[in-house]
DRENDREN-884693 format. One line per 8 residues: number of its first residue (from 0); their letters; for each residue x negated, y negated, z negated of N, C-alpha, C. Coordinates in nm, 2 decimals. Layout:
# DRENDREN-884693
NUM> a> X,Y,Z,X,Y,Z,X,Y,Z; ...
END
This chain:
# DRENDREN-884693
0> xxxxxxxx> -5.86,1.34,-0.83,-6.00,1.29,-0.91,-6.05,1.17,-0.82; -6.06,1.05,-0.89,-6.11,0.94,-0.80,-6.26,0.96,-0.84; -6.34,0.88,-0.72,-6.49,0.89,-0.71,-6.53,0.74,-0.77; -6.61,0.77,-0.86,-6.68,0.66,-0.92,-6.80,0.59,-0.85; -6.83,0.47,-0.85,-6.95,0.40,-0.79,-7.02,0.39,-0.91; -7.15,0.44,-0.91,-7.24,0.46,-1.02,-7.38,0.40,-0.98; -7.40,0.29,-1.05,-7.56,0.21,-1.04,-7.65,0.29,-1.12; -7.75,0.35,-1.06,-7.85,0.41,-1.14,-7.99,0.37,-1.10
8> xxxxxxxx> -8.03,0.28,-1.18,-8.15,0.19,-1.16,-8.24,0.17,-1.26; -8.36,0.12,-1.26,-8.45,0.11,-1.34,-8.50,-0.06,-1.33; -8.52,-0.13,-1.45,-8.57,-0.26,-1.45,-8.68,-0.29,-1.56; -8.75,-0.39,-1.51,-8.84,-0.42,-1.65,-8.77,-0.48,-1.77; -8.82,-0.50,-1.87,-8.76,-0.54,-2.00,-8.69,-0.68,-1.97; -8.78,-0.76,-1.89,-8.72,-0.89,-1.87,-8.63,-0.90,-1.74; -8.58,-0.78,-1.68,-8.47,-0.79,-1.59,-8.49,-0.77,-1.46; -8.63,-0.74,-1.41,-8.66,-0.74,-1.27,-8.66,-0.60,-1.22
16> xxxxxxxx> -8.63,-0.57,-1.09,-8.63,-0.44,-1.03,-8.74,-0.43,-0.95; -8.82,-0.55,-0.93,-8.94,-0.53,-0.85,-9.01,-0.65,-0.86; -9.12,-0.68,-0.81,-9.19,-0.82,-0.78,-9.14,-0.89,-0.69; -9.16,-1.02,-0.65,-9.12,-1.08,-0.55,-9.16,-1.02,-0.41; -9.26,-0.96,-0.41,-9.30,-0.87,-0.27,-9.27,-0.74,-0.28; -9.15,-0.71,-0.35,-9.09,-0.55,-0.37,-9.18,-0.46,-0.41; -9.30,-0.51,-0.49,-9.38,-0.38,-0.54,-9.29,-0.34,-0.67; -9.30,-0.21,-0.68,-9.23,-0.14,-0.81,-9.35,-0.07,-0.86
24> xxxxxxxx> -9.47,-0.08,-0.86,-9.56,0.01,-0.93,-9.55,0.01,-1.10; -9.49,-0.09,-1.14,-9.47,-0.10,-1.28,-9.38,0.03,-1.32; -9.30,0.07,-1.24,-9.23,0.19,-1.30,-9.31,0.32,-1.32; -9.43,0.34,-1.24,-9.51,0.45,-1.27,-9.56,0.46,-1.42; -9.56,0.34,-1.48,-9.62,0.36,-1.63,-9.54,0.45,-1.71; -9.42,0.50,-1.67,-9.33,0.57,-1.76,-9.33,0.73,-1.71; -9.39,0.75,-1.60,-9.39,0.87,-1.54,-9.48,0.98,-1.63; -9.40,1.08,-1.65,-9.45,1.19,-1.73,-9.42,1.33,-1.70
32> xxxxxxxx> -9.51,1.41,-1.70,-9.49,1.54,-1.64,-9.36,1.62,-1.70; -9.29,1.66,-1.63,-9.16,1.75,-1.65,-9.06,1.64,-1.71; -9.07,1.52,-1.68,-8.97,1.41,-1.75,-8.91,1.35,-1.63; -8.78,1.37,-1.61,-8.71,1.29,-1.51,-8.61,1.18,-1.53; -8.61,1.18,-1.66,-8.49,1.06,-1.73,-8.36,1.12,-1.71; -8.32,1.22,-1.68,-8.19,1.29,-1.66,-8.13,1.27,-1.50; -8.24,1.23,-1.42,-8.22,1.22,-1.28,-8.15,1.35,-1.21; -8.21,1.46,-1.24,-8.15,1.57,-1.19,-8.01,1.62,-1.23
40> xxxxxxxx> -7.97,1.59,-1.35,-7.85,1.61,-1.39,-7.75,1.50,-1.33; -7.79,1.36,-1.34,-7.71,1.27,-1.26,-7.68,1.30,-1.14; -7.78,1.35,-1.05,-7.77,1.37,-0.91,-7.66,1.50,-0.86; -7.65,1.59,-0.99,-7.56,1.69,-0.96,-7.41,1.63,-0.94; -7.39,1.53,-1.00,-7.25,1.47,-1.00,-7.22,1.39,-0.88; -7.30,1.35,-0.79,-7.28,1.29,-0.66,-7.30,1.37,-0.56; -7.23,1.31,-0.45,-7.27,1.36,-0.30,-7.29,1.25,-0.19; -7.30,1.13,-0.23,-7.32,1.00,-0.15,-7.40,0.93,-0.21
48> xxxxxxxx> -7.49,0.86,-0.15,-7.60,0.77,-0.19,-7.57,0.64,-0.10; -7.58,0.52,-0.16,-7.59,0.39,-0.09,-7.71,0.32,-0.13; -7.78,0.27,-0.03,-7.91,0.19,-0.06,-7.90,0.07,0.04; -7.95,-0.05,0.00,-7.99,-0.15,0.11,-8.10,-0.11,0.20; -8.12,-0.16,0.29,-8.20,-0.15,0.39,-8.37,-0.17,0.32; -8.39,-0.27,0.25,-8.51,-0.28,0.19,-8.55,-0.16,0.09; -8.45,-0.13,0.02,-8.47,-0.02,-0.09,-8.50,0.10,-0.01; -8.41,0.13,0.10,-8.45,0.24,0.20,-8.58,0.25,0.25
56> xxxxxxxx> -8.63,0.15,0.30,-8.77,0.12,0.38,-8.86,0.16,0.26; -8.85,0.11,0.13,-8.97,0.14,0.02,-8.95,0.28,-0.02; -8.84,0.34,-0.03,-8.84,0.48,-0.04,-8.89,0.58,0.06; -8.89,0.54,0.17,-8.97,0.61,0.28,-9.10,0.59,0.29; -9.17,0.50,0.22,-9.30,0.51,0.19,-9.35,0.60,0.10; -9.27,0.66,0.03,-9.31,0.75,-0.09,-9.33,0.88,-0.04; -9.46,0.95,-0.08,-9.49,1.09,-0.05,-9.38,1.19,-0.08; -9.37,1.30,-0.02,-9.30,1.41,-0.05,-9.17,1.41,0.06
64> xxxxxxxx> -9.07,1.51,0.01,-8.98,1.53,0.11,-8.86,1.43,0.04; -8.78,1.40,0.14,-8.66,1.31,0.13,-8.56,1.39,0.01; -8.55,1.28,-0.10,-8.48,1.33,-0.21,-8.34,1.35,-0.19; -8.26,1.33,-0.09,-8.13,1.32,-0.10,-8.07,1.42,0.03; -8.14,1.52,0.07,-8.11,1.61,0.17,-8.00,1.67,0.13; -7.91,1.71,0.21,-7.77,1.77,0.16,-7.66,1.67,0.13; -7.70,1.53,0.10,-7.58,1.44,0.06,-7.59,1.33,0.17; -7.46,1.27,0.18,-7.45,1.18,0.28,-7.50,1.03,0.23
72> xxxxxxxx> -7.59,0.97,0.30,-7.68,0.87,0.26,-7.67,0.76,0.37; -7.61,0.64,0.31,-7.58,0.52,0.39,-7.68,0.40,0.36; -7.72,0.36,0.44,-7.81,0.23,0.45,-7.74,0.12,0.46; -7.73,0.01,0.42,-7.66,-0.11,0.45,-7.76,-0.20,0.51; -7.71,-0.24,0.62,-7.79,-0.31,0.73,-7.72,-0.38,0.84; -7.75,-0.51,0.86,-7.67,-0.58,0.97,-7.76,-0.55,1.08; -7.90,-0.53,1.08,-7.97,-0.51,1.21,-7.97,-0.38,1.28; -7.98,-0.28,1.20,-7.98,-0.15,1.23,-7.85,-0.07,1.25
80> xxxxxxxx> -7.83,0.03,1.33,-7.71,0.10,1.35,-7.72,0.23,1.39; -7.61,0.30,1.38,-7.64,0.43,1.41,-7.68,0.54,1.31; -7.73,0.64,1.33,-7.77,0.75,1.25,-7.93,0.79,1.27; -7.98,0.82,1.17,-8.12,0.90,1.18,-8.10,1.03,1.12; -8.21,1.12,1.11,-8.22,1.23,1.07,-8.15,1.25,0.90; -8.18,1.14,0.83,-8.13,1.13,0.70,-8.03,1.05,0.67; -8.00,0.94,0.73,-7.91,0.82,0.70,-7.83,0.78,0.81; -7.71,0.72,0.75,-7.62,0.65,0.88,-7.62,0.52,0.81
88> xxxxxxxx> -7.64,0.40,0.92,-7.65,0.28,0.87,-7.49,0.21,0.90; -7.47,0.15,0.79,-7.34,0.07,0.79,-7.36,-0.06,0.75; -7.28,-0.18,0.83,-7.31,-0.31,0.83,-7.24,-0.37,0.68; -7.14,-0.31,0.63,-7.07,-0.37,0.51,-7.06,-0.29,0.40; -7.13,-0.32,0.30,-7.11,-0.22,0.17,-6.97,-0.23,0.11; -6.88,-0.33,0.11,-6.75,-0.34,0.05,-6.67,-0.26,0.13; -6.66,-0.28,0.26,-6.57,-0.17,0.35,-6.60,-0.04,0.35; -6.74,0.00,0.34,-6.80,0.13,0.31,-6.75,0.19,0.18
96> xxxxxxxx> -6.76,0.11,0.07,-6.72,0.18,-0.06,-6.57,0.20,-0.08; -6.49,0.11,-0.01,-6.36,0.11,-0.01,-6.32,0.24,0.06; -6.36,0.25,0.17,-6.34,0.38,0.22,-6.37,0.50,0.17; -6.49,0.50,0.11,-6.54,0.62,0.04,-6.47,0.68,-0.08; -6.42,0.55,-0.14,-6.35,0.57,-0.27,-6.19,0.64,-0.24; -6.17,0.62,-0.12,-6.00,0.66,-0.07,-6.04,0.82,-0.03; -6.17,0.86,-0.01,-6.18,0.99,0.03,-6.20,1.08,-0.09; -6.20,1.21,-0.07,-6.22,1.31,-0.17,-6.38,1.34,-0.17
104> xxxxxxxx> -6.42,1.35,-0.29,-6.57,1.40,-0.29,-6.61,1.36,-0.45; -6.75,1.37,-0.46,-6.80,1.35,-0.60,-6.83,1.21,-0.61; -6.89,1.15,-0.72,-6.93,1.01,-0.74,-7.03,0.98,-0.63; -7.02,0.84,-0.61,-7.12,0.76,-0.53,-7.24,0.70,-0.61; -7.35,0.71,-0.56,-7.47,0.66,-0.62,-7.51,0.55,-0.56; -7.52,0.42,-0.61,-7.59,0.31,-0.56,-7.72,0.28,-0.62; -7.84,0.28,-0.55,-7.95,0.25,-0.62,-8.02,0.08,-0.56; -7.94,0.01,-0.53,-7.98,-0.12,-0.48,-8.00,-0.13,-0.35
112> xxxxxxxx> -8.06,-0.25,-0.33,-8.11,-0.33,-0.38,-8.02,-0.45,-0.44; -8.08,-0.56,-0.50,-8.03,-0.66,-0.58,-7.89,-0.71,-0.51; -7.91,-0.73,-0.35,-7.79,-0.81,-0.28,-7.68,-0.71,-0.28; -7.71,-0.56,-0.27,-7.59,-0.47,-0.25,-7.53,-0.46,-0.39; -7.61,-0.47,-0.50,-7.55,-0.46,-0.63,-7.45,-0.60,-0.66; -7.51,-0.71,-0.62,-7.43,-0.84,-0.63,-7.30,-0.81,-0.56; -7.30,-0.77,-0.44,-7.17,-0.77,-0.37,-7.07,-0.67,-0.42; -7.13,-0.55,-0.48,-7.04,-0.45,-0.53,-6.99,-0.51,-0.66
120> xxxxxxxx> -7.06,-0.58,-0.75,-7.01,-0.65,-0.87,-6.91,-0.77,-0.83; -6.95,-0.85,-0.72,-6.86,-0.94,-0.69,-6.72,-0.90,-0.64; -6.70,-0.79,-0.60,-6.58,-0.73,-0.57,-6.54,-0.63,-0.67; -6.61,-0.61,-0.78,-6.56,-0.55,-0.89,-6.55,-0.39,-0.86; -6.66,-0.35,-0.78,-6.63,-0.19,-0.73,-6.75,-0.11,-0.81; -6.82,-0.16,-0.89,-6.91,-0.05,-0.97,-6.83,-0.01,-1.09; -6.83,0.11,-1.12,-6.76,0.18,-1.24,-6.85,0.21,-1.36; -6.98,0.24,-1.31,-7.06,0.28,-1.43,-7.20,0.22,-1.39
128> xxxxxxxx> -7.27,0.15,-1.49,-7.40,0.11,-1.49,-7.50,0.19,-1.57; -7.59,0.24,-1.50,-7.69,0.34,-1.58,-7.81,0.26,-1.54; -7.88,0.20,-1.65,-8.00,0.11,-1.62,-8.11,0.19,-1.73; -8.23,0.20,-1.66,-8.34,0.24,-1.75,-8.42,0.12,-1.75; -8.46,0.08,-1.88,-8.55,-0.04,-1.90,-8.65,0.02,-1.93; -8.77,-0.04,-1.84,-8.92,0.00,-1.85,-8.99,-0.10,-1.93; -9.06,-0.04,-2.04,-9.12,-0.13,-2.14,-9.24,-0.20,-2.06; -9.19,-0.32,-2.00,-9.30,-0.40,-1.93,-9.22,-0.53,-1.88
136> xxxxxxxx> -9.32,-0.63,-1.90,-9.26,-0.76,-1.87,-9.32,-0.80,-1.73; -9.25,-0.82,-1.62,-9.31,-0.87,-1.53,-9.32,-1.01,-1.50; -9.24,-1.10,-1.58,-9.24,-1.25,-1.56,-9.19,-1.31,-1.45; -9.17,-1.23,-1.33,-9.11,-1.29,-1.22,-9.08,-1.20,-1.13; -8.98,-1.21,-1.04,-8.97,-1.09,-0.95,-8.82,-1.10,-0.89; -8.76,-1.00,-0.85,-8.63,-0.99,-0.81,-8.54,-0.93,-0.90; -8.44,-1.03,-0.97,-8.38,-0.98,-1.08,-8.27,-0.88,-1.03; -8.24,-0.81,-1.15,-8.12,-0.69,-1.12,-8.01,-0.75,-1.10
144> xxxxxxxx> -7.98,-0.86,-1.18,-7.86,-0.89,-1.14,-7.86,-1.05,-1.10; -7.79,-1.07,-0.99,-7.81,-1.22,-0.94,-7.69,-1.28,-0.99; -7.69,-1.41,-1.02,-7.59,-1.50,-1.06,-7.49,-1.51,-0.96; -7.36,-1.54,-1.00,-7.25,-1.56,-0.91,-7.13,-1.46,-0.91; -7.14,-1.35,-0.97,-7.02,-1.26,-0.97,-6.93,-1.31,-1.10; -6.81,-1.25,-1.11,-6.71,-1.29,-1.22,-6.74,-1.20,-1.33; -6.71,-1.25,-1.46,-6.74,-1.18,-1.58,-6.67,-1.05,-1.56; -6.73,-0.95,-1.64,-6.67,-0.80,-1.63,-6.71,-0.74,-1.77
152> xxxxxxxx> -6.62,-0.69,-1.83,-6.63,-0.62,-1.94,-6.70,-0.47,-1.93; -6.78,-0.44,-2.02,-6.83,-0.32,-2.00,-6.85,-0.24,-2.15; -6.85,-0.12,-2.15,-6.83,-0.04,-2.28,-6.96,0.07,-2.26; -7.06,0.05,-2.37,-7.15,0.12,-2.39,-7.11,0.29,-2.42; -7.16,0.38,-2.33,-7.12,0.51,-2.33,-7.23,0.61,-2.42; -7.36,0.56,-2.38,-7.48,0.64,-2.43,-7.59,0.55,-2.44; -7.69,0.57,-2.51,-7.83,0.51,-2.50,-7.91,0.63,-2.52; -8.02,0.63,-2.47,-8.12,0.73,-2.48,-8.25,0.67,-2.48
160> xxxxxxxx> -8.33,0.71,-2.61,-8.46,0.66,-2.61,-8.58,0.77,-2.58; -8.67,0.74,-2.48,-8.77,0.84,-2.45,-8.90,0.82,-2.52; -8.98,0.92,-2.55,-9.11,0.89,-2.58,-9.21,0.80,-2.49; -9.19,0.77,-2.38,-9.27,0.70,-2.31,-9.23,0.55,-2.34; -9.14,0.52,-2.40,-9.07,0.40,-2.44,-8.96,0.33,-2.35; -8.94,0.43,-2.24,-8.81,0.40,-2.18,-8.68,0.41,-2.23; -8.58,0.30,-2.23,-8.46,0.32,-2.28,-8.35,0.32,-2.18; -8.28,0.41,-2.18,-8.17,0.43,-2.08,-8.02,0.42,-2.15
168> xxxxxxxx> -7.94,0.31,-2.07,-7.84,0.27,-2.12,-7.73,0.29,-2.02; -7.63,0.35,-2.08,-7.50,0.40,-1.99,-7.38,0.32,-2.02; -7.33,0.24,-1.93,-7.21,0.16,-1.92,-7.11,0.17,-1.85; -6.99,0.18,-1.89,-6.85,0.20,-1.82,-6.82,0.06,-1.79; -6.79,0.00,-1.67,-6.72,-0.12,-1.64,-6.59,-0.10,-1.66; -6.52,-0.17,-1.74,-6.38,-0.15,-1.77,-6.30,-0.24,-1.67; -6.20,-0.16,-1.63,-6.12,-0.26,-1.53,-6.01,-0.32,-1.59; -5.93,-0.43,-1.56,-5.84,-0.51,-1.64,-5.74,-0.44,-1.70
176> xxxxxxxx> -5.71,-0.32,-1.67,-5.60,-0.25,-1.73,-5.64,-0.14,-1.82; -5.77,-0.14,-1.85,-5.82,-0.06,-1.95,-5.84,-0.11,-2.08; -5.81,-0.07,-2.19,-5.82,-0.11,-2.32,-5.97,-0.12,-2.37; -6.02,-0.20,-2.46,-6.15,-0.20,-2.53,-6.15,-0.06,-2.62; -6.29,-0.03,-2.64,-6.29,0.10,-2.73,-6.23,0.05,-2.86; -6.14,0.15,-2.91,-6.08,0.13,-3.04,-5.94,0.06,-3.03; -5.90,0.01,-2.91,-5.78,-0.05,-2.89,-5.68,0.08,-2.85; -5.56,0.07,-2.89,-5.45,0.17,-2.84,-5.38,0.11,-2.73
END
């Protein structure tokens, strides 16, 4: 069984994951009691998490217990090294993902940030993209997809519309040897 790298992330309708100053308050407008937008089911399929350092730093400002206790969590950082109670720092996301994909385990969850996503796309290492579109226009900010990676074909696997207005899209990234849907 191969391990897939799965991007699971939210963005504004105009394609931003945060404001220029890393503010993600716009995400809270879709918070609803007893609604996790499939997150608990998604996390049952993973055992490894990859975050960029800025994403990790932001997550650590949230109230509550650490969400990924019991999973291996890597934070990509050139300036921090070693391990803490919750995470292992690693300097190179490409080297890390190639190593993880060669090992046995469940899927690998990447939650950003934009630089990590760019590098993984540039090296064609993302297998599935799950993006939740928040019904909000930021107008400016940190784009989910930074320009400069090569074109990649994707296939829509599912789309889910929620009462809050959030729309979740699931795409598989087709590798060059995979036929398009409907091809034999």
